[in-house]
NULUM-934105 format. One record per atom (N, C-alpha, C, CB): residue in three letters; x, z, y negated. Coordinates in steps of 0.02 Angstrom, whole numbers, m for minus. Each point is the difference from the previous one (the first is absolute). Glycine has a CB too. Layout:
N
 residu     xx     zz     yy
    ALA      X      Z      Y
...
END
This chain:
117
 residu     xx     zz     yy
    MET   3191   6113  m4038
    MET     67    m27    m11
    MET     13      1    m75
    MET     m7    m73    104
    SER     65     99   m123
    SER     16      5    m72
    SER     16    m69    m28
    SER     43    117     17
    GLY    m39   m121    m83
    GLY     13    m63    m33
    GLY     68    m29     16
    GLY    m74     37    m90
    LEU    122      5    108
    LEU     67    m24     15
    LEU     10    m18     73
    LEU     41     70    m93
    ALA    m87    m51    136
    ALA      9    m12     72
    ALA     m1    m74     17
    ALA    m53    111     23
    LEU      7   m148    m53
    LEU     m5    m72     16
    LEU     63    m39    m20
    LEU   m123      9    m15
    PRO    149     m1    m46
    PRO     62    m36    m16
    PRO     59     22     44
    PRO    m41    m11   m117
    LEU     45     75    134
    LEU     54     23     43
    LEU     m5    m30     70
    LEU      6    107    m66
    LEU    m66   m107     93
    LEU    m10    m30     66
    LEU     14    m75     m1
    LEU    m86     87     25
    ALA     66   m121    m79
    ALA     15    m71     m6
    ALA     75    m12     m3
    ALA   m110    m18    m60
    GLY    146     59     23
    GLY     73     m7     m3
    GLY     33     13     67
    GLY     m5     34   m118
    LEU    m18     17    153
    LEU     28     14     67
    LEU    m15    m56     49
    LEU    m14    122    m22
    ALA    m47   m148     20
    ALA    m18    m55     45
    ALA     41    m62    m16
    ALA   m117     47     11
    GLY    126    m61    m75
    GLY     41    m58    m20
    GLY     72      8     22
    GLY    m75    m18    m96
    SER    102     78     89
    SER     68     13     21
    SER      8     m7     75
    SER     14     76    m98
    LEU    m61    m50    135
    LEU      2     m6     73
    LEU     m4    m73     21
    LEU    m53    113     11
    ALA      9   m152    m42
    ALA     m8    m71     18
    ALA     65    m39    m14
    ALA   m123      8    m26
    VAL    153      3    m32
    VAL     62    m35    m16
    VAL     55     21     48
    VAL    m34     m7   m121
    SER     37     70    138
    SER     51     24     46
    SER     m8    m31     70
    SER      5    108    m64
    LEU    m67   m111     87
    LEU    m13    m29     66
    LEU     16    m74      3
    LEU    m89     85     17
    VAL     83   m120    m73
    VAL     15    m71     m2
    VAL     75    m11    m10
    VAL   m114    m23    m46
    MET    144     60      0
    MET     70    m14    m19
    MET     52     26     49
    MET    m39      4   m116
    THR     25     49    152
    THR     50     28     46
    THR     19    m49     56
    THR    m44    114    m25
    PRO     m5   m143     60
    PRO     19    m49     52
    PRO     36    m62    m30
    PRO    m97     39     68
    ILE     76    m59   m127
    ILE     33    m58    m32
    ILE     73     18    m16
    ILE   m110    m38    m49
    ALA    121     97     22
    ALA     69     21    m16
    ALA     42      4     64
    ALA    m43     65   m100
    MET     14    m41    154
    MET     37      5     63
    MET     18    m70     26
    MET    m60    107     27
    ARG     14   m154    m30
    ARG     14    m68     24
    ARG     54    m33    m42
    ARG   m118    m10     41
    VAL    112     17   m106
    VAL     50    m31    m45
    VAL     69     32     12
    VAL    m90    m24    m86
    ALA     92     89     93
    ALA     64     35     12
    ALA     32    m24     65
    ALA    m43    100    m63
    ARG      4   m107    115
    ARG     28    m24     64
    ARG     24    m72     m8
    ARG    m77     76     64
    ARG     39   m118    m99
    ARG     17    m70     m7
    ARG     66     m9    m38
    ARG   m122    m29      3
    VAL    133     68    m55
    VAL     61     m8    m40
    VAL     57     45     23
    VAL    m73    m31    m96
    GLY     61     71    148
    GLY     53     43     26
    GLY     11     64    m39
    GLY     52   m102     41
    PHE   m103    124    m78
    PHE      4     62    m39
    PHE    m23     57     44
    PHE    m20    m62   m110
    VAL     62     80    160
    VAL    m18     49     50
    VAL     56     51      9
    VAL    m72    m85     58
    ASP     53    143    m32
    ASP     48     52     18
    ASP     16    m11     74
    ASP    m45     83    m87
    ARG    107   m100    100
    ARG     20    m15     69
    ARG     20     64     37
    ARG     38   m115    m37
    PRO    m56    119    101
    PRO     20     59     39
    PRO     75      3     11
    PRO   m112     m2     57
    GLY    135     62    m43
    GLY     71      8     14
    GLY     27     62    m35
    GLY     13   m123     12
    GLY     42    148     12
    GLY     31     58    m30
    GLY    m44     62      8
    GLY     59    m74    m81
    HIS    m74    106     26
    HIS    m40     62      1
    HIS    m75    m13      2
    HIS     92     55    m62
    LYS   m113   m118     61
    LYS    m71    m17     m3
    LYS    m30      3     70
    LYS     19    m73   m102
    SER    m79    101    107
    SER    m30     11     66
    SER    m48    m55     20
    SER     13    120    m19
    HIS    m31   m167    m25
    HIS    m48    m51     19
    HIS     35    m57     38
    HIS    m71     29   m100
    ARG     33    m64    141
    ARG     28    m53     43
    ARG     m8    m69    m30
    ARG    m24     71     98
    ASP    m30    m81   m135
    ASP    m14    m66    m29
    ASP     12      3    m76
    ASP    m85    m25     91
    PRO    100    m33   m121
    PRO      6     m1    m73
    PRO    m65     21    m34
    PRO     86    m91     10
    ILE    m80    132    m61
    ILE    m57     26    m38
    ILE      0    m35    m68
    ILE      3    114     60
    PRO    m58   m148    m78
    PRO     m1    m35    m65
    PRO     m2     47    m59
    PRO    m57    m94     56
    TYR     94     77   m108
    TYR     m4     34    m64
    TYR    m56    m33    m40
    TYR    124     30      1
    GLY   m135     m6    m61
    GLY    m48    m31    m44
    GLY    m65     37     m7
    GLY     52   m106     30
    GLY    m61    160      7
    GLY    m62     38     m5
    GLY     m9     31    m68
    GLY      8     24    120
    GLY     47     m9   m154
    GLY     m5     28    m68
    GLY    m33    m48    m48
    GLY    102     66     23
    GLY    m88   m131    m15
    GLY    m33    m50    m42
    GLY    m75     m3     12
    GLY    105    m65      1
    ALA   m125     72     62
    ALA    m72      0     17
    ALA    m34     62    m30
    ALA     24    m64    106
    ILE      9    121   m102
    ILE    m28     61    m29
    ILE     m4     m6    m76
    ILE     46     67     95
    PHE      6    m95   m126
    PHE      0    m11    m72
    PHE    m61    m42    m20
    PHE    126      7     m2
    LEU   m137    m62     37
    LEU    m57    m43    m16
    LEU    m66     34     13
    LEU     70    m98     27
    SER    m74    140     24
    SER    m63     33     16
    SER    m19     52    m53
    SER     22    m18    121
    ILE     26     40   m160
    ILE    m14     46    m56
    ILE    m14    m40    m63
    ILE     73     88     52
    TRP    m32   m138    m67
    TRP     m4    m33    m65
    TRP    m54    m53     m5
    TRP    119     23    m11
    ILE   m136    m58     64
    ILE    m53    m50     m5
    ILE    m67     32    m18
    ILE     61    m72     84
    PRO    m84    125    m49
    PRO    m63     32    m22
    PRO      5     30    m70
    PRO    m24     24    119
    ALA     83      3   m137
    ALA      7     27    m67
    ALA     m4    m55    m53
    ALA     72     93     46
    LEU    m42   m150    m33
    LEU     m3    m56    m46
    LEU    m72    m25     m7
    LEU    117    m32     31
    ILE   m153     29     24
    ILE    m70    m21     m3
    ILE    m41     49    m41
    ILE     11    m54    112
    ALA      2    119   m104
    ALA    m36     50    m39
    ALA     13     m7    m74
    ALA      6     77     98
    VAL     57    m89   m116
    VAL     18     m9    m71
    VAL    m33    m63    m28
    VAL    109     60     19
    LEU   m108   m114     19
    LEU    m31    m62    m23
    LEU    m75      8     m9
    LEU     88    m65     58
    ILE   m120     99    m11
    ILE    m72     12     m6
    ILE    m14     43    m62
    ILE    m14     m9    125
    ALA     54     61   m135
    ALA    m10     44    m58
    ALA     10    m37    m65
    ALA     38     97     69
    GLN      7   m147    m70
    GLN     11    m38    m61
    GLN    m53    m53    m12
    GLN    121     20     16
    LEU   m146    m52     36
    LEU    m43    m57     m8
    LEU    m75     16     m1
    LEU     88    m65     55
    ALA   m108    114    m17
    ALA    m72     16      5
    ALA    m20     45    m59
    ALA      4    m10    126
    PRO    m66      3   m150
    PRO    m24     44    m53
    PRO      0     73     24
    PRO    m71    m94    m47
    ILE     93    139      3
    ILE      6     70     19
    ILE    m68     30     19
    ILE     99     10    m76
    ASP   m152    m32     43
    ASP    m67     27     16
    ASP    m21    m21     70
    ASP    m30     m4   m121
    THR     47    m56    141
    THR    m17    m24     67
    THR     39     41     53
    THR    m23   m116    m45
    LEU     87    126     32
    LEU     40     39     47
    LEU    m24     72      5
    LEU     98    m73    m25
    ALA   m114    103    m32
    ALA    m25     69      0
    ALA    m67      4     37
    ALA     60     22   m109
    ALA   m102    m72    101
    ALA    m64      0     35
    ALA     10    m10     75
    ALA    m56    m45   m102
    THR    106      6    121
    THR     12    m13     71
    THR     32     60     34
    THR     13   m121    m26
    PHE     38    149     m5
    PHE     39     54     31
    PHE    m19     69    m23
    PHE     91    m81     12
    GLY   m133     86    m61
    GLY    m21     65    m26
    GLY     32     15    m67
    GLY    m15     40    117
    GLU    m20     m2   m157
    GLU     25     17    m67
    GLU     65     40      2
    GLU   m118     m1    m40
    ALA    131     36     94
    ALA     61     39      5
    ALA     63    m43     m2
    ALA    m63     85     65
    THR     55   m149    m49
    THR     58    m45      1
    THR     16    m30    m69
    THR    m27    m25    119
    ARG    m17     33   m167
    ARG     10    m31    m66
    ARG     68     17    m31
    ARG   m125      5    m16
    PRO    147     59     15
    PRO     66     14    m31
    PRO     57    m31     40
    PRO    m46    106    m45
    TYR     40   m111    110
    TYR     53    m30     41
    TYR      5    m75    m13
    TYR    m18     89     87
    ILE    m40   m121    m94
    ILE     m1    m72    m15
    ILE     32    m12    m69
    ILE   m104    m16     71
    ALA     86     57   m119
    ALA     30     m6    m67
    ALA     75     10      3
    ALA   m107     40    m52
    GLY    130      8     92
    GLY     71     12      7
    GLY     37    m58     33
    GLY    m25    121      8
    LEU     m7   m152     42
    LEU     30    m59     31
    LEU      8    m56    m50
    LEU    m51     32    109
    ARG      0    m41   m151
    ARG      3    m53    m50
    ARG     56     13    m51
    ARG   m123    m19     14
    GLU    129     81    m35
    GLU     51     16    m50
    GLU     71     m6     27
    GLU    m82     76    m54
    ARG     91    m62    117
    ARG     67      2     29
    ARG     15    m60     46
    ARG     m6    124     m8
    ALA    m32   m177      3
    ALA     10    m57     43
    ALA     70    m30     m7
    ALA   m122    m23     m7
    SER    148     19    m54
    SER     66    m29    m10
    SER     54     43     34
    SER    m38    m50   m109
    GLN     29    115    109
    GLN     47     44     35
    GLN     m4    m11     75
    GLN    m10     85    m92
    PHE    m49    m98    117
    PHE     m9    m13     72
    PHE     39    m62     21
    PHE   m114     55     m3
    TYR    108   m109    m35
    TYR     35    m62     18
    TYR     76     10     m2
    TYR    m96    m67    m45
    TRP    121    105     m3
    TRP     71     14     m4
    TRP     22     42     61
    TRP     m5     m5   m125
    LEU    m34     56    142
    LEU     17     43     56
    LEU     m3    m38     66
    LEU    m45     98    m64
    ARG     m4   m142     71
    ARG     m6    m40     61
    ARG     63    m41     10
    ARG   m125     m5    m14
    GLY    150    m26    m39
    GLY     61    m40      6
    GLY     60     43     19
    GLY    m47    m79    m83
    ARG     53    137     53
    ARG     56     45     16
    ARG     m5     24     71
    ARG      6     35   m120
    GLY    m66    m20    144
    GLY     m9     22     70
    GLY     20    m54     49
    GLY    m91     76    m37
    GLY     75   m139     20
    GLY     19    m55     44
    GLY     75     m7      5
    GLY   m106    m57    m31
    VAL    140     66    m23
    VAL     73     m3      0
    VAL     28     56     43
    VAL      1    m52   m115
    ALA    m28    113    108
    ALA     23     57     40
    ALA    m14    m12     74
    ALA    m20     77    m97
    CYS    m38   m105    113
    CYS    m19    m12     70
    CYS     46    m52     31
    CYS   m120     28    m26
    LEU    135    m81    m10
    LEU     43    m52     28
    LEU     71     27      8
    LEU    m71    m88    m53
    GLY     92    131      9
    GLY     67     29      6
    GLY      5     49     57
    GLY     13    m15   m121
    ALA    m69     47    140
    ALA      1     50     53
    ALA      6    m30     69
    ALA    m68     74    m73
    ASP     38   m133     84
    ASP      3    m32     65
    ASP     69    m27     10
    ASP   m122    m29     m3
END
């Protein structure tokens, strides 16, 4: 397994876990507050379909990414390189250098996601 495989698998697993948790929650909240697509007209479904899945997908991408950035900022680079392999050292350094851009982008993505639903 290459040095980048473990961090990529961890990110995918984290994203899947957040998605599996947040999607049912988003569906329940959407039904409770009436944020649903109602059948009728040109729509072929019979029951109301909850909106809000975009928010769950947004969180399933950004929560693992935020955790990765926080780990890259807080943990010693030598420890991370030893854990994930020396091939990850430049990526960890890049995350540290661009962390402020990540936080700005995360906020802008949240605004776009909320506007899309």
